[in-house]
C-alpha positions in Angstrom: 0.0 0.0 0.0 1.2 3.5 -0.8 2.3 5.4 2.3 0.3 8.6 3.2 2.9 11.1 1.9 3.1 9.3 -1.5 -0.7 9.3 -1.7 -0.6 13.1 -1.1 2.1 13.6 -3.7 0.2 11.7 -6.4 -3.4 12.3 -5.7 -3.5 15.2 -3.2 -5.4 13.3 -0.5 -5.0 10.4 1.9 -7.1 7.6 0.5 -5.8 4.8 2.7 -4.5 5.7 6.2 -1.3 4.1 7.1 0.7 4.5 10.3 4.3 5.7 10.1 6.7 2.9 10.7 10.5 2.6 11.0 11.2 6.3 11.5 14.7 6.7 12.9 14.5 9.2 15.8 18.1 8.6 16.9 20.2 9.3 13.8 23.4 11.2 14.2 25.7 13.2 11.9 28.3 11.0 10.4 31.8 11.6 9.0 33.1 8.5 7.1 30.5 6.4 9.0 31.5 7.7 12.5 29.3 9.7 14.7 30.2 13.4 15.2 28.5 16.5 16.5 26.4 18.7 14.2 29.0 21.5 14.4 31.9 19.3 13.4 29.9 18.0 10.4 28.9 21.5 9.3 32.5 22.8 9.6 33.9 19.9 7.7 31.3 20.4 4.9 32.3 24.0 4.6 36.0 23.0 4.3 35.4 20.3 1.7 33.2 22.4 -0.6 35.4 25.5 -0.5 36.2 26.7 -4.0 34.7 23.5 -5.4 32.1 22.8 -8.2 29.0 21.5 -6.4 26.0 19.6 -7.8 22.8 19.4 -5.8 21.8 15.9 -6.5 18.6 13.8 -6.0 16.7 16.7 -4.6 13.5 15.6 -3.0 12.2 18.0 -0.3 9.5 20.6 0.4 9.0 23.9 -1.5 10.8 26.0 1.2 13.9 23.9 0.9 13.8 23.9 -2.9 13.6 27.7 -2.9 16.6 27.8 -0.6 18.6 25.4 -2.9 17.7 27.6 -5.9 18.9 30.7 -4.0 22.2 29.1 -3.1 22.7 27.6 -6.6 22.1 30.9 -8.3 24.5 32.7 -6.0 27.3 30.1 -6.1 26.8 28.9 -9.7 25.8 25.3 -8.8 23.7 22.8 -10.7 20.6 20.8 -9.6 18.6 17.8 -10.4 15.7 15.8 -8.9 15.7 12.3 -7.6 13.0 11.4 -10.2 15.0 13.2 -13.0 14.8 10.3 -15.5 11.0 10.2 -15.1 10.9 14.0 -15.6 13.1 13.9 -18.7 11.2 10.9 -20.2 8.0 12.9 -20.2 9.0 16.5 -20.8 11.6 16.0 -23.6 8.9 14.5 -26.0 6.2 16.8 -24.6 8.3 19.9 -25.5 8.4 18.4 -29.1 4.8 17.4 -29.6 2.9 19.3 -27.0 -0.6 18.2 -25.9 -3.5 19.1 -23.6 -2.6 18.0 -20.1 -5.6 17.8 -17.7 -5.7 17.9 -14.0 -6.7 14.9 -11.8 -10.0 16.6 -11.0 -10.8 17.1 -14.7 -9.9 13.5 -15.3 -12.1 12.2 -12.5 -15.1 14.4 -13.2 -15.1 14.7 -17.1 -13.3 11.7 -18.7 -15.4 9.0 -20.3 -12.5 6.9 -21.4 -9.1 6.3 -19.7 -6.3 4.5 -21.5 -3.4 3.8 -19.1 -0.2 3.2 -21.1 2.7 1.5 -19.3 3.3 -0.6 -16.3 1.8 0.7 -13.0 2.4 -1.0 -9.6 -0.7 -2.8 -8.4 -1.1 -0.9 -5.2 -0.7 2.4 -7.0 -3.3 1.3 -9.6 -5.7 0.3 -6.8 -5.2 3.6 -5.0 -5.9 5.4 -8.3 -9.2 3.5 -8.7 -10.2 4.5 -5.2 -9.3 8.1 -5.9 -11.7 8.1 -8.9 -14.6 6.9 -6.8 -16.2 5.5 -9.9 -18.6 2.5 -9.6 -17.6 -0.9 -10.8 -19.6 -0.7 -14.0 -18.0 2.5 -15.0 -14.5 1.3 -14.2 -15.1 -1.9 -16.2 -16.4 0.0 -19.2 -14.2 3.2 -19.2 -10.7 2.1 -18.3 -8.2 0.2 -20.4 -4.6 -0.7 -19.3 -1.9 -1.4 -21.9 1.0 -3.0 -20.1 4.1 -5.0 -21.1 4.2 -7.3 -18.1 2.5 -8.4 -15.0 -0.5 -10.5 -14.1 -3.8 -9.8 -15.8 -5.4 -8.6 -12.5 -7.7 -6.1 -14.1 -10.3 -7.2 -16.7 -9.4 -4.6 -19.3 -5.6 -5.1 -19.0 -4.0 -5.7 -22.4 -0.7 -7.4 -22.0 1.5 -6.3 -24.9 5.2 -7.1 -25.2 5.5 -4.5 -27.9 3.5 -1.5 -26.7 5.1 0.7 -29.3 3.6 -1.4 -32.1 0.2 -1.4 -30.3 0.2 2.4 -30.0 1.2 2.8 -33.6 -1.7 0.6 -34.7 -4.5 2.6 -33.0 -7.0 3.9 -35.6 -5.2 1.8 -38.2 -6.1 -1.7 -37.1 -9.8 -2.5 -36.7 -9.6 -6.0 -35.1 -8.5 -7.5 -31.8 -7.5 -5.4 -28.8 -6.2 -2.5 -30.9 -9.5 -2.5 -32.7 -11.4 -2.4 -29.4 -9.4 0.5 -28.1 -9.7 2.4 -31.5 -13.5 1.8 -31.4 -13.9 3.1 -27.9 -11.8 6.2 -28.7 -14.0 7.0 -31.7 -17.1 7.0 -29.5 -15.6 8.9 -26.6 -16.3 12.6 -26.0 -13.5 13.1 -23.4 -10.7 10.4 -23.9 -7.6 10.7 -21.7 -4.3 8.9 -22.2 -2.6 8.3 -18.8 1.2 7.8 -19.0 2.9 5.7 -16.3 5.9 7.2 -14.5 7.8 4.0 -15.4 7.6 4.7 -19.1 10.9 5.1 -21.0 11.6 8.1 -23.3 10.9 6.2 -26.5 7.5 5.0 -25.4 6.3 8.4 -24.2 7.6 9.9 -27.5 5.7 7.3 -29.5 2.5 8.0 -27.5 2.8 11.8 -27.7 3.6 11.6 -31.4 0.5 9.5 -32.0 -1.7 11.8 -30.0 -0.4 14.8 -31.9 -1.3 13.1 -35.2 -4.8 12.1 -33.9 -5.5 15.5 -32.5 -4.7 17.1 -35.8 -7.7 15.1 -37.0 -9.8 16.7 -34.3 -9.8 13.8 -31.9 -9.2 16.1 -28.9 -7.4 13.5 -26.8 -6.2 14.7 -23.4 -3.0 13.7 -21.4 -2.5 12.9 -17.8 0.1 11.0 -15.7 0.4 8.8 -12.7 3.5 10.3 -11.1 4.6 13.0 -8.6 6.6 11.1 -6.0 9.2 13.0 -3.9 7.5 16.3 -4.7 8.7 16.2 -8.3 5.8 18.5 -9.3 7.1 21.1 -6.8 10.6 20.8 -8.2 9.3 21.2 -11.8 7.2 24.2 -10.9 10.1 25.9 -9.2 12.4 25.2 -12.2 9.7 26.5 -14.7 9.2 29.7 -12.6 12.9 30.3 -12.5 13.9 29.4 -16.0 10.9 28.4 -18.1 12.2 24.8 -18.2 11.3 21.7 -16.1 14.9 21.0 -15.0 17.6 19.9 -14.4 19.3 23.3 -14.3 22.8 24.6 -14.4 23.4 28.1 -13.0 26.3 29.8 -14.8 27.8 33.3 -15.2 25.9 33.5 -18.5 22.5 32.6 -17.0 20.5 29.5 -16.3 21.0 26.6 -18.7 18.5 23.7 -19.2 20.8 20.7 -19.7 18.8 17.4 -19.5 21.6 15.4 -21.1 24.7 17.2 -19.8 23.3 17.0 -16.2 22.8 13.2 -16.2 24.9 12.1 -13.2 27.5 10.0 -15.2 28.3 13.2 -17.1 28.3 15.5 -14.0 30.8 13.3 -12.3 33.3 14.3 -15.0 33.1 18.0 -14.4 32.1 18.4 -10.7 33.8 17.2 -7.6 31.1 17.5 -5.0 27.7 15.8 -4.9 25.3 17.3 -2.3 22.2 15.2 -1.8 19.1 16.6 -0.1 16.8 13.7 0.3 13.8 14.0 2.7 11.2 11.7 1.1 13.3 9.0 -0.4 15.6 6.5 1.5 17.6 5.9 -1.6 21.2 7.2 -1.5 23.3 8.3 -4.5 23.5 6.2 -7.7 26.9 7.6 -8.7 29.8 8.5 -6.5 31.6 11.7 -6.9 35.0 12.6 -5.4 33.2 14.1 -2.4 29.7 12.9 -1.4 27.6 14.8 1.1 24.1 13.7 2.2 21.5 15.5 4.3 17.9 14.6 4.9 16.0 11.4 5.8 17.4 10.0 9.1 16.7 6.5 7.6 18.6 7.1 4.4 20.0 3.9 3.0 23.8 3.4 3.0 24.4 6.7 4.7 27.7 5.4 6.1 29.2 5.5 2.6 28.6 9.2 2.4 31.7 11.2 3.3 29.4 13.3 5.5 25.8 12.7 6.5 23.5 15.0 8.5 19.9 14.0 9.4 17.2 16.7 9.1 13.5 17.0 9.9 11.1 15.4 7.4 8.0 17.3 6.3 4.9 15.4 7.2 6.6 13.6 10.0 8.5 15.9 12.4 8.0 19.2 10.7 5.4 21.0 8.5 6.0 21.6 4.8 4.4 22.5 1.5 4.5 20.3 -1.6 2.6 20.1 -4.9 0.2 17.4 -6.1 1.5 15.5 -9.1 -0.5 17.6 -11.6 0.8 20.9 -10.1 -2.7 22.2 -9.5 -2.9 21.9 -5.7 -0.6 22.9 -2.9 -0.5 20.2 -0.1 0.4 21.0 3.5 2.3 18.2 5.1 1.6 18.4 8.8 4.0 17.5 11.6 3.0 14.4 13.6 5.5 14.6 16.4 8.6 16.4 17.5 12.3 15.5 17.0 15.7 17.1 17.7 16.8 17.2 14.1 17.6 20.5 12.4 15.5 22.0 9.6 16.7 21.8 6.0 16.6 25.5 5.4 18.5 26.3 8.7 21.2 23.7 7.9 21.7 25.1 4.4 21.9 28.6 5.7 24.6 27.5 8.2 26.6 25.7 5.5 26.5 28.4 2.8 26.3 31.6 4.8 
């Protein structure tokens, strides 16, 4: 089952209540895996990043922290990306090319008469989505199709296709079988919506958006939505767009802000920057690529935190502090409320101490 914070990120509401488990209330700052005081860790970070090229990596935090990271990055000429950056790139790169009419979750729930979900969606996420819709069983059975490449056929209208690209290309061309059924339903629909899974690769999203572009030129008026938004990716995208006009990742330079989705892939960044600075509140995943210097702040339960050169635990919005995030479609601000107190430092306070 999706945890409460992930439900808020994706759907903007708690659909299934779930108690917080395994929160680490006794984490300590670490230097090379050994416990140290907060002051010692902060002073060592200052020393290590002095006159160094820094990349803010795997950002997943609340809006206040994102704003602080942007402020520091612009002043110090740093670069930034999100923990869900591949997912962001895989949608926005083809979307910038083909465009489309993206609808909010509320529009989807209240107006759509046909939903075609493209790509593999985890079963618990899919079930939570159905509960969010609050449609009756008959409407769900008649109005939702899932086109997936793997997994058990646990939903009546799931079409298992090893070659989804070929299936998408065949829509409105083939008039028999599963493709014919989907094409027929689309022709009768007044408000069809294609929903793209967050797991989709770039080539699949490009094929879908290209297809919808061609169909919409024939006045099909097909809408787009997504099942996505974990780790406040919508908040990160909105902040990037307001600052630069692009969804990120961003590189702040003496000549302005550069949108560099390929140049800022982590394997490339490791070649030009020495310091990786992770701010990870909502995800327990640590870094995928090691830099010369690796600094992590955020989730007290971060995985493999001992392999960071320096780690500092901070308060987590929705657990031991308040915070604002955006729902996945960017149309709703969500307030994550503190559930209990802790002695950890706030992100914004820590960043101020490090970079002041």
